[in-house]
N, C-alpha and C positions, 0 to 999 in steps of 0.2 A: 939952350934956353927952352928950346920944345920939349928935351928929354926930362928936363927938370920941372917941367909945369905937369905932366904927364903922370911924373912920378908922385907928385905932391896930390894929385887928382886920385890916382889910387891908392894913396896913404887916406885921403880924405873919406873916399868909396868904402874902402875897409873898417876906419873906424865908426862910420855912420852904419853899416852891415851888423858889428861888433855890438853897438849900441843898440839895434833895434833886437837882435836874439839875445841880449839880457833883459831887455824891456819884456819881450815874449814869454822867457824863461820864468820871470817875477810875475807877470799875469796869468801864466798856466799856475804856478805854486799857489797864487794867492787864490785862484778860481778854484784850485782842488781842495785847499784849505775851508773855502767858504761851503762848497759843497757836501764834505764830508763832514762841518759842523751842523750842516742844515739835515742830513741823513740823522747823524748821534740825539739831536734835539727829537726828532721826532722818534728815533728808538725809544729815548726816555721815558716821552709821553707815552707810547704806546707800553711801556713797560711797568710805569705805574698805573696807567689804567687795570691793565691784567693782575698786576699784584693787588689792587683795592677789589677787583671782581672776584680774585681767586681767595679773597679775604672774608668774605661778604656771604657769594654764592658756595663754596667749595661744602661747607657744613651742612649746608641745604640739599645739596646734591645726592640723592641717595636713588633705589631701585624704588621706593614709594612714592617718590617726587616725579618718578619717570612714566610711572604705572597708574596714575590717581589722576580724577578728572576736577576739575576747578571745582573750589571752594569758597563760599563766604567767610569761611575760617582760613585762617595763612596757612596755621600748622597742617591741615588736610589739602591745601588746594596742590595740584598736581599739573605736568605739562603733558599728560597723554591725547588730549584730544587737538591744543595745536598741532602738538608735532605729526600726529598721524593728517590732521589737516593740510599742515605744510607741504608734506610730502604728497598728498593728495594733490593739491591743487598746482605745485611744482610737473609733477607726471602729468598731467593732464594740460597744463600750457606746454610742454614738450609735446606731446602727441600733434598739437592744433600747430607748432611756432616751425617746428624742424622741416617737415616736410613742404610745407608752403617757403620757406625763408631757402633750405636747399635748393627749390625748384626755379625760383627766382634768381637765384644766383649762376644757377647754370643757362636760365635764359638771357640772362642778360650779359654773361661772360662768351657764350659760344653762338648767340643766335642774333638778337638784336643788335652784341656789339660787333660784329661781322661786319669788314669794309664793304665787301658784297651784297650785303643783306640792303632794302628798297629803304629809301629818302625817309618814308615816313615811320620806319623802324628803327631808323637811327635816332631822328626824333625824339621819339617815344623813349629810345633808350638814355637820354641826355635827360629827358624829363623825370622818367623813374629815379637816374640816379642822383638829382638834386632831391626828389621828395626824400628819399630814403637817408639822404644826408641832412636833411632837416628834421625828419621824424627822431633821427639817432639822439639832437638834441633837448627835445622836448620834455620839460620836466614830470617826470614819474605822474603827479598829481593831474593831470591834464587827462594824461589815459584814463586814470580812477574815474573824473567825471566825464568821461565819453562813456565809458563801460556803464555809470549809471543810468546815466540818459539813455543809451541805444542797447545794453545787454538786460541790465536791470529792471528798467521800465518799457524800451521800446516792444524788444523781443517776450516780455512778460518771464523772463527765468527767475525775477526775484533773487533773493540776497543767498544764493546755491554758490556751491562748488564750480558749477560750469560757468558763471556769470564772472568770477573770480579768476576761472584758466586763461578764459577768452580776454580778458582785459589783460594780465601778464603776458599772453602770447604775442598780445598786438606791444605790448612795452619792449620786449626780447627780441620780436622780429626783423626791426632793422640792424640790431647788433648780429643775428645770425644769419642773416645776407653779406653784410661788409666783412666777417668773418669767411664764411662760406667762399667768399669770392677771393679772397685775398690765399686762401687754402688752395684754390682751383690754381690760379695764378702762379703759386709755387711750384705747381707739377711743370715738367721740360718741356715744351712744344712737341720737341723732336718723338715723345711717346705718341701724340695724336696722330704726328707727321707716319711715323711708322705704321700708324693703323689703316689710315687712307692707304698708305702704298700696297698693304695688303689686299685693299678693296673694301677696308670696314664702310660702312655710309656715317655720318657723322655723331648719330643718335648711338650708333654702337662703339665710336671713338670714345664718345663721351661717357657713357654707362659703362662702360666694359674694361676702361683704360682708366681714362682721367680720373672720375670719380671714385674708384677705390683705388688709386693712389692718393687723392687727396683727403681720403675717409680720416684719417690720423687729425689733420690739423681742422677739419669741419667739426668734429667731434669734441675737440678742446675748445672751439670758441663757443661751442652750443653748452657745453657743461659750464664754460664761465659766465656765459649769460643767464644760462638758468640760477647760477649762485646767487647774482645778482638780483634775480626776480626773489629769489628767497627771502632776501632781506629786505624787501619795499613794504612798507606799511602805508603809506598815502594810498596807492590806489586801491588797496582793500579796504583800508577805513571808510573810502568814498563808495567802493561797493556795496559796503556793509554786514563786513562782518562779525559774528555775535563777537561778543566777548566771554560769555558762557553758555558753552554746549555741555552737554548732561551725557551724547553717545559720540560713537562715533559716525563719519558720513559714510553709507554705505552705495549710494547713487550718486548721480552728479548734479539732480537735483536739490540735494539734502543741504543743512544748513551747515556752517563749519563755522571754524577759527583758526587763527595761526599764529605762529610763534610769534611775528612783530605787534602782533594787536595785541595779545596774550599778557608780554611783556612791557607794552607801552601801559596798559590798564593796571597792571601791578604796582609800576614805580610812581604811576600818579597817586597813589593810597599811601596816607601819610603813615600808617604802623611800619615799626622796624620790621616786622616778619614780612611783609608783603615785599618790601624791599630786598632783602635778603632770596626770595623766591625771586623775585625778579633778576637779581643778581645770578641764579643758578639758571633761569631759564636764556640770559645772555650767554652763559658757558655751554650749555646744550648748542645754541644757534651756531656758536661759535666753532663749537666740535661739528656739526653739519657741514659749514662751509668749508671747512677745512679737509675735509673728507673728501666733497667735491672738487676742491681744487686739487688734493692731491692725487685723484682718479683723473684729473685733466692731464696734470704732470706727469702721470704715470703712464697715460695713452700717447701722449705729444711723444716721450721717449721711447715709446714701444714701436711705434712706426716709426720714427724715424730710423732706428737701427735696421729697420726690413727695408727702408729706401735704399736703391742701389745708385741714383744718379748724384 
């Protein structure tokens, strides 16, 4: 009798297990199809947008368009000043954000985050981590309003390249810190321990062993964060970028304009020719962004091949 009950329970358990496996396989196939459909829909929308941009903006794209200044006549309008202004602003923002961001990541990872550090330093570490996480989710227009109040008016920098670069540096700083910390964490602790075993101090181990090993990840994250800054328009508009600039910026205190602002201005014009100029400007912006993202991927692959851990 007991043997019969055991056999029934075994058959019942096997049947239930087979049913659960069939249900999991069905759910897995349904989820796979759903996610594939979502990806295909997103790719289809992107393809339609790119086709429309290419049809509208490609005939307008020429060397004259790239080498001419803005104009109130659509057939003469060019994108030289916004293109140079965007590069100038992003490079200046990188000069401010990257050293501060990497230094902050090193401090949080190796000094404030050390379990042997004082209590007040560990508390400061928690406060800084919470603040950085919150700042990473702040809308970009808030940074623009802060830049307008503090840099443009408070420090009397005016509507200059420097004010815009400092605003964008604050915008990308949380992302730079987070990506730099992740790159530092990806380095095996055994490298630092080996440096300590050879008599190196903490600073020597960090700056001669860990930081060079994490440089590829840091540069990749930094380039991707700067590519986000290149496409931002809300903070630049709030800071006060000009729509028309008759000359290229030479000093950090010169007036400027950038690609997103110029594209937005052309897109708001009712004339068809300005719509074509806006589409051509979008293509230029996309090419610059693709170049920056390609450089980030190349750097990541290059440093990954050099890594031996």
